[in-house]
N, C-alpha and C positions, 0 to 999 in steps of 0.2 A: 749570271751566265756560267756555264760549266768552266772548270779549270782548263787551261790550254798550256800546260807546263812540260817540263822534262819528264815527269812521271807520265803524263798523257802520251807523250811521244813513245815512251818505252812500252806502254800497254798497247798503243796502236800498232806498233811494229809486231808485237807478239801476235795480235789478232790478225794482222794482214797476211801472215803465212798460214793461218788456219781457216780463213773465210773465202768463200766464192763470191766475187763482187760482180755487180752489173757493169760498173764503169771503173776503170783505173785511169787517173789523170796524171800525166807526167808534166811537171812544171808548176811552181808555186808563185808565179807572178799574178798580176791582176786578172788575166784571162782564166788561168787555171783556178784561182780562188772563186771567180764568178760561176765557173761551170760546176765546181764542187758544191757551192751553195744552192744553185738552181736545181741540180740533180737530187741533192739530199732532201731538199724541201718538197720535191715531187714524190718522194718515197723510194728512190733508187738506192741500192747499197753501193756506196762510194768510197774509194780510196784515193788518196793524192800523195804523191812523193816529189820532193824537191831536192835536187843535188846539192844545193848550197843553202843559204839562208833565204827565207821568203822574201820576195821583192828585191833580191840582190842584183838582178839584172836591169833591164830597161825600166821596170816598174818603179824603181826608186831614183831613176835618172832622167826623168822627164822635165818638161818645163813647168810641171806642177800646176797646170791649167786645166779647168773644166770649160771647154769652149766649143762653139760651133765651128770655128776656123774661118775668120773673115776672109783670108787670102784664097780659100778654096772657091769663093765665088768667082774669082778671076778665071779659074779653070772650069767653071761652069758645073761644079760638082754639087748641084743643088740638094739632091737626095742625101748625100753625106752631111751636109750642113744641117738640113732639116732634122735628120735623125739625131745628130749630136746636140742640137738645141733642145729637142724634146727630151733626151736623156739628161741634159744638164738640169732641166726642171725637176726631173725625178730625183736626181742626186741631192738637190737642195733638201728634199723631204726625207730621203733615205739616210743621209749622213750630215745633218746640220752642223756638227761639231768638226767636220773634216772638209766641207765644201762651202766657201764663203763668197758672196757677191763681191765684185770688184769692178770699178770703172776703168776704161781704157781710153786713152787719148791717142788719136792719129793726127800728128802735125802734117800739114801739106805745104810744100815749098814750090816756088816758081821753077820751072824746068823739070819737075818730077814727072813720073810716068802717068800719075793719076791726078786730075784736077778736082776742084771743089764740087763741081756739078756731078761728075761721074761717081765720086765718092759718096755724095749725098744720095744718089740712087741706090748705091750699095748699101748704105745705112738703112734705108727704108726697106730694102729687100731682106736684110738681116733680121730686122724687127719682125717683118711679116713671116719669115720662115720660123721664128719663134712663137708664132701666133700671138705676137704682142704680149707675151708673158714674161718678158725680161724683167729683172728687178727694177730697172728704169729704162725708158725709151732713150734713143740717142738725141743728142743736141748738137747744134752747130755753133762754134765759136769764131769770132773774128780773130785777127792776129793779136790785137791788143787784149782781148779777153783771154786768149790762150796764154799769154805771157803773165797775165795776172794769176791765172790758175796755176802755171808752171813757171815761176820766175827764172829758173836756170836754163830754160829752153832756148835753143839757138833762134835769134829773132830775125837774122838777115834773110831776106826773100821769103819770110813766112807769110803765107796767104791767109791762114787760119787753120782750124782743126775741127775734127768731129770727136765727140766722146759717146761711148756706148757701153753696155754692160755685158760682162761675162763672169768668170768666177776663178778662184784659185783653190787649190786643195793641198792636203798632205798625202802625197801619192803613196808612200810606203805604208803609212798607217791605214789608209783605205784598204790596202791588201790585208793587213792584219785584222781589221774589223770584219771584212768579208769572210776570211778564214775562221774567225771566232764564230761567226754566225753559221757557217757550214758545219763546224764542230758541234755547235748546239743542236743542229738538225740531224746529227748522227754520222757525219762523214768521218772517216779515219784518215788522219793527216800526219805526215812526218816530214821535217826538213832534214838536211844532210843525209838523204838517202838517194843514191844515184841509180837511175835505170841503166843497166849495162847491156841489155839485150831483150829480145822477144822469144817466147816459146810458142810453137805452132803445133796444130793438130795434124793428123795425117792428110786432111784435105786442105791444108794450108790456110787455116783460120787461126786468128790469135787466141791463144789459151791463157797466156799470162806474161808477166813482165819480170825478168831477172833483175834483182836489186842488190845493192850493197850498202850497208849502213856504214856511212863514213866515220862515225864515232867509235864504233866497236870493231869494224872490219869484217863483220859477219855478212854472209850472203844469204838471200832468201828469194822465194818466188811468190809473187802476188797473182793469183788466179783471177781471171775476169772474162766476161763475155765480150767486152768491148773496151778498146783503149783510146784515149783522147790525148793528142800531143798539143800542149800549150807552152812550148818552150821558147816562143818568140824567135829571136835572132839565131838560136841554136837549132832551128827546124831542119835545115839541110844536113846538119851534122848528125842529129838523131835519125833522120830519115836513112842516111848511109849506114848507121849502126844497125838499123832494123832490117833494111832491104838492100840487096846487092845492086838491083837495077834503078836505084833512086835517081831522079833528075832534079837538079836544083830548081827551086821556085822563087828564091828570095833575091832582092837587090837591097842588101843591108846598107844603111847610111849611118854616119856618125854625127851626133849632135853634142856640143859642149855648152856648159853654163859657167858663169863666174858669179860669186856672191860678194856682197859688200855690206858694210854697216849702214843702217838707215840714215844715221847722222852725216855720213860721208857722201852719200848719193841720195838726196832728199827729194823724193818724188811724191807729188800730191795725189797721183793716181798711176796706174800702169801706163806705159808708153809703148806705142808701136812704131818701130824705127825701120825704115826701108833701107835695106843693105843691098850689096851687089847682086847676090843670088836669091835672097829670101828676105823675110822680115825678121827682126830681132826684137824681143820684148824686154822691157825693163819692168820688173814686177815687184812692187813693195808688198812685203808681208809683215806680220806682227813682229817677227824676229830678225828680218834681213831683207835685202833687195837682191833679187836674182836677175841676171842679164844673160840672154841667150835666145836662140840657139843657132848653131851652124848646121849645115847639111851637106856632107861630102861622102862619096862612096867609101865603103869600108870592106876590107877583106881580112880573112883570118878569124881566129877564135875571139868571139865577142868579149870573153873574160880578160882579154889583153888591151882593150881599148883605153886610151888615156888622152888627157889634154896635152897638147904640145905648145911650145913657145910661139909657133905660128898662129895656132888657134887664139891664144891669148892676145897677141898683137892685133889680129883682126877684130875681136870683139872690142878691145880698147879703142880702136879706130872708129868704130861705129858710135861709141859713147862720146868720143870726142867731137864728131860731126854734129851730134844733136845737143850736147851739153858742154860746149867749149869752156864756159865759165867755171864749171865745176873742177876743172883741172885734175881729172882722175888719172892716177898713175898706177903702175903695176904694184906698187907698195900698198895701195889701198885695197887690193883684193884680199878678201878673207880666205876664200877657199875656191875650189873648182870641182867640176865633176863632168864625166863624159858617159854617153850611152850609145847604144846601137839600135836603130829602129828596124824592125822586121818587115820592111816593105816588100810587096809582091812585085816581081819583075814584070813590067808591062811595056818594056822597050821605049820608055819616054826618053826625050832628048837629054834631060838633065836630072840630077837628083831631086831638085825641088819641084820638078813637074811630075814625079812619080806619084801615082794616086795613093791616098791613105785608106782607100776602101779595103775591106778584108775579104778573104776567100776562105770557104770551108769545103773540104772534100773528104771522102772516105775511100780508102783502098780496099781491093777485094779481100784482103786479110782482116777487115773490120778494124782498122785504125783511122780514126778521124783526125785530120790535121786542120789547124787554123793558122793563118798567116795574115799579116797586115793589120789594119784597123787602127782606130784612135782610142786612147785611154778613155775618153769621155763616153764612148759607146760600149764600154766593156760589159755592161748588164745586158744590153740587147744582143751583143755577140754571144754571150754565154747562153741566153735563151735559144738563139738559133742553133748553136752547137748541140745543146741537149736535143733539140727538136730533130736535128740531123741524126743523132745517134739512135733515137727511138725508131726511125725508119727500119733498123736492123733487129728490132725486138718483135716478138709475135703480138697479135691483136690481144690475146689473152693476158700477156704481161702488161700491155700499155693500159688497159682499161682499169687496172688496179692503181694506177698513178694519179696524183693530183695534177692540176693545171699549174703553170708557171705563177709563182707568187713573190717574185723577187723585187717587187716595188715597195715591199714593206721595209720599215727601218732596219738598218743592219744591226743596231744595238737597241733593244726595246726600252732601255733606260734613257736613251737620247732621242728626243722628238723635237719638232719645231715648237711645240708648246713649252717644253722644258727649257729650251734655248731662250725663249722669250723672257723667262724668269731669271735672267742672269744675275741681277743685283741680289735677289733673294738667295740664290745659291752661293754667291760669293760671301755674303754675310754669314751663312751657315758654315762655310769653309773656314772663315776667320774665327768663328766660335770654336769649332772643333780643334783647330790647331793652336789657337791662342791660349788655351788652358795650360799648355806646357811649352810651346815654342811660339816664336813671333814671326809669322810670315808677313811680308808687305802686302798691301792691297794689290800691287801689281803682280806679285807672285801668285796670289789667290786667283786673280782674274786670268792669268795665263794658264794656270792648271785647269780652270773651268773651261776655258776656250778649247783646250786640248781634249778633255774628256767628257765635257757636258755634265749632265746630272749624275753620271757614274762617278764623277769626282768625289762625291760624298761617300759612296760605297767603298771606294778605293781607300780613303782615309780611315773609315771605320773598320775596314778589314785588316789593314796593316798597321794601323795606329799612326798618329801624327809623328812627323819626323822633323829634325832640326832644319832640313833643306828639302824642297820639293823633289830635287833630283833623286833623293833616296826612295821616295815613293814611286817615282817613275821607274827606277831600276827594278824594284819588287814587282810592280805591275808588269813590266816587260818579261821578267822571268816566269811569272805565274800565268800570265794571260796572252802572251805572244810567242811562246816557245823560244825564248832568247837565251843563248848559251855563251856568247862571246862578247867581250868588251867592244870589239870592232862592230859587231852587229848592233849593239846598243848605241854607240856613238854616231853610227852612220845611217841607221834605219829605224830607230825607235824615238830618238830625240835629236834635234838638229844642232847638236853639240859641235860636230866637226864643221858643218857648213856655215853656222851662224855666229859662233863665238870667236873673237879675235885670237884667243889662245887655244881654239879647238877644244875647249872644255878641259884642258889639262889641269886647271886649278881645282876641278872637281873629282879628279882621278881617284884620289884616296878614299873619298866618300863612296863613289860608285864601286870601286874595287872591294871595299869592305862588305858591301851588300852582296855582291856576287860571291865573294869568298865564303860568307857565312851561309848563304842560302844554297849554294851548289857544292859546299864542303871542299873548296879548293885548298890545296896545300899552299905553302909560300912560294914554292917553285912554280906552281901552276899560275898563281896570280902574276908573278914576275914574267912568265912566258906570255900571258895574255896581254900584259902591259907592253911588252916588246912587239907583239903582233899589232897592237894599236899604233905604236910609233912607226913601225914599218909601213902600215897602210897610209898613214899621213904623209910620210916621205914619198911614197909611190904616187899618190894622188896629186902631189904638188911637185913632181919631178921637173916640171917646166921652169920653176923658179931658178934653178941653177943655170939653165940655158939662157935666161934673160939677164942674169947678173954680170 
């Protein structure tokens, strides 16, 4: 695949100010990435700008699940669940190294809102809405079988449980792989470029976006026939920047998650826990366990969202209710993160009842906005957004374009067939690295799990390294437009979230790679390390409040 590096960014910015585009996309989260890929594959001239790092907003702060949404059945949002389950199946094929099947247990207790019979009907409906194509169909367990499967589960008043299939993902890396595919298809993409305003023609049609390169401070204009806003929880803020008469359309809500070491909260599968206002997931992954989320109204700049001591106490209480024997304390928490959902205001009685359906509309000025939606349905949303924009192009322009082709693999090197040959690839990784360095089998397996068959190409391109993290850093710089240590630690590898020391023991190795490749001075390296330390302190600011 083409390089997607700092040099790519500089070339793209130069071309952006010299090219007339069909579409300019503002926002580099999963929806913007999906729109850029879809539009570029159809043959449109596409530019995308992101004011911060890619996936730095909601797209890296989700529950990291690809799922239909079992709880949406209660709200009778059957269309949403059907769409999500259909897209889940497609994502298994599109990104098998990023989307992994996972079993979920729903324990049911006496006195709960839902009994075994009603939940059983819901399970059959969930499987039916997936057209019975889930990795495994649901199963019903007695109380005794449930405890055998999950020994640390609360046994008092337990009636039994249901176990069903969904999936977990690497949300931030799914954004990066989608952007890499869009780059491969010809889209011009740049992060750390802020859209500061809109330029209009005499008849009040959009003619371009005013931009500022946050790394150089230079301003420039990207000219386009049509603009798409995919800024998520910043939609109302951008709308007011562009239009004086903008009326807010969002009901933003905050969700927080806590992470733990797998050995401390040992879950044999994911667990669905009924909390006061919503359900909370316990999600075991290969590198950590994630527990969340909350759902509370949020006001203000989404960039300021943070985890509070109250949030932590709430989630710890849910864990205590379901796993009292685990004796989980605040000291067991490895890390935390918070995000803002860009839900569409529908005047629901509570945050949890607000629909996850998305809305797409275009203003008279030819700016298309999207709000709401589920991460799982991002590909479908992107297809619908591009279809919407094409309504504003002439028939002559449209007949030259290809049909939507975004169900193809994001990375042509990574297919279901290649993932099925894991043992073979891991052996090849050990051979490549073993000639000079000695990785463990586990390190080789994790590297393959993260990169699929591209793992071999990464090693061959950059050469074997003493530690996989050095290859991860080089790959991030060259192929995901990564410039800062904070971006690497928080959105390229799960060092901050998964490692008890937040990856600080690897800081010298990572810093050296960045310093050599990006030609940092000693003072720049120290500044970057300080930024990483401040990020860690800010994300964990609740610790002091609970001590």
